[in-house]
N, C-alpha and C positions, 0 to 999 in steps of 0.2 A: 430383392426378396420376392416381389411379384413375379418377375421373370422366371425365377427358379421354381416357384410353385406351379407356373404354367407348364414348365418342362415335366415335372413329376406327374401332373394331371394327364399328360399324354403317354406316360410310360406303358399302361396296359395295351394300348393299340400298337405302340411301337414294337413291343416284344413279339408281336405276331406278324410283322411285316418283313418280307425278305429284304427290303431295302434298308432295314434297320442296321444290319451288320455293316454293310458298306455298299455304296453305289458310286461307280466310277472312282473307287478308291477312297471316297470320303463319305461320312455319315450325312444323311439329309435331314435338315431341320424342318419340323412341322411349321405350318403357317403361324401358329400361335406362339412360336418361340423364335422370333426374328433375330434375337441377340445371341443365339447359340453359335459358338465358334466352331471351326472345322473339326477340332478334336474335342468337342464339348462334352457336356455332362452325360449325354446318352451312351456314348461309347464306354465311359467310366462305369456307369451303372450296369451296362451289359456285361462288362468284364467282371464286375463284382458279383453279379447274380450267377454268372457262369462258374466263377471260382467256388462260390458257396455250394452250387449244385454238384460240382465234381467232388468237392470235399465230402459232401453228404453221401454221395453214391459210394465213394471209396470207403467211408466209415461203415456203410451197411454191407459192403462186400464180404464174402466168406473169408474168415481168417484175418480180417483187417481190424485194426484198433485205432481209435482216435489219438491224436497227439496229446501227450500229457502237458498240463499247464503247471508251471512251477514259478509262482510269484514270490519275490523276496518279501518276507514278513515285515522287514524294516521299512519298505517302500509304502506299505499300506497300513501302517500301525495307527494312523489317525482315523482310519475307516473301521478296521476290525483287527482284533488280535488273533491271527491265524494259529499261533502256537497254542493259545488257550483253547481254541476250537478243537485242535488236534488232541490236546490233553483230555478235553471233555469226552470226545469220541472214544479215545483209548480207555477212559475210565469205564465206559459202558462195556467194552470188551472184557476188561479185567474183572468186572463184576460178574459177567457170565461165566468166566473161567472159575471164579471162586464158588459160584452157585453149583456148577458141575462137580467140582471137587468135594464140596461140603455136603451137598444134599442128594446127589445122584450117583450112588454107588450100589453095586450088587450086594455087597456086604455092609449092613448097617452097623456103625460103631457108635460108642457114646459121644465122641466128638461131633458126630453128625447132628446131634440134638442141641448142642451148645447154643447155637445162635438162632434157634427158633424163637420168633418174637411172640411174647405173651402180652395180651392187652388186658390191663387191670384198671381199676378205678383211679389209680394213681399215675397211670401212664403206660407206656410200652417198654418192656424189658426183655432182654435175652433170657432164655430159660435157665442158663447156667448161673444167672445172678439171683434167681429165685429158689432154685433147688439144687441138691447135690445129685449129680448124675454118675451112675456107676454101672458096670456090666457084671451081672451075677453069673452068667453062663453064656456060651456062644449063642443061645437062643433067647436070652432075656436081658433087657436093660431096665434098671430101676431108677426112678427119680424120687428123691426124698424131699417133700415140701414142708418139713417140720418148721423151718425158719419163717415161711410165709404160708401158713395153712389156708388163709383166706383166698389165696390165689390158686389153689389146687384145681378147682373147676376150670378156671381160665387156662391153666397150663395144659390140662387134659384136652381141652378143645383145640388149643394151638397145635399140639402134637398130632391130633387126629386130622387136622386140616392142613398140615404142612406140605402135603403132596408126596410123602414118602411111603404111602400105603401102609401106615401104622395104625394099629387098633389098640390104644392104651386101655388098661383096666385099673380102676381106682379102689384102694383099700385104705380108708382113712386119709392120712397125708402121704401115703405111698402110691406112686403111679408105676404100675408094671407095664412095660412095653415089649410085648413078644416080637421077636425079629422074624419077619416073614420068610418062608422057605424060598430058596432061589429056584422058582419055577419059570418056565418059558413065558407064562402070562405075566409074571412079576417083571421079568426083563423087558417085555414089550411095553408094559405100563411105564416103566422108567424111561424108555426111549421116547414115549409120547410126552412125558413131562419135560424131557430135554428139548424137544421141539417147541413145546409151549414156552419154555423159558427163553429160547432163542428168539421166538417171535416177539415176546415182550421186550427183549433187549433191542431188537430191530426197531420197535416202536419208539423206545427211548432214544435211539440213535437218530431217528427221523425228527424228533423234537429238537435235538441239538442242531441238526442241519437247518431246520426251518428257522430256528432262533437266529442262527448266524446269517442266513440269507436275508431275513428281515432287517437285521442290523445293517447289512450292506445296502439294501434298498433305500434306507433313510438318507443316503448320500447321493441319490440320483440327480438332484438339482445342483450338486457341488462338483461332481466328477464326470468324466465322459462315460458314454454308454458302453464303450469297449472295456473300460476298467471294471464297470459293474458286471459285465458279462464274464470277464476273465475270473473275477473273484467268485462269482457263483459257480463257475466251472471248477475252480480249484476246490471249493467246499464240497461240491458233489463228488469229485474224485476222492477226497478224503473219506467221505461217507461210504463210497463204493468199496474202498480198500478195507474199511472196518467191517463192512457187511461180508466181504469175502473171507475175512479172518474168522468171523463168527460161523460162517458156513463150514469152514474147515474144522472148527472146534466141534460143531454139531456132528459132522460126519465121523470124526474120531471117537466122540463119546458114544454115538449110536453103535459103532462097531464094537466098542468095549462092552457096552451093556448087553448087546445081543449075542456076544461071544462068537 
């Protein structure tokens, strides 16, 4: 062990010596490493560093992509459940899809208000559980809060703050929701909301990734560094794939909203 440590201590100076690569066809051992064999550790370390350097340069080259890591979930199930991680990441993507479909449409429909969350003294409830939602005309949606009149103010606030650019008007237990005209400004506001929703989803995705990476790191003392590195790489690739899917969703929704 002491001999190996002395070898690594001399690596910085060795890497800058022309004689490091080979002298008379053989690597030359430093004085502090008398036990170094002819094909000893220095040549192996040099080859390892060179391989990593070339791999990094190739990955950074134009049009080049790094090799994909594909670890069998069964082989690492004692460390982390990769299938569960993938499902959690996909759930974030699906939630964004649902948000786009439900809340970000040029034409506001009664169904778009169904799942607006209303905060009451008794807890949080979807709007359609507290009031009857109907469309009286193409320009007006009405929410009847007669069943829960005490929640009328909370429902009005939830509609106003839902991010759909709605300005509800209250008449007793009746909430009238004028549907905004489809102007260029309205379209641009919806596109901004789509981007905000995507950024929130990406933050949720990063939390899933961090949680999984931290789970893997707990096993540093039990498995090899290579295994840890490969697992982290796999998790990052899964996150990158989900991020790319969200970017595509955002691009499509933005194109739809801006017409």
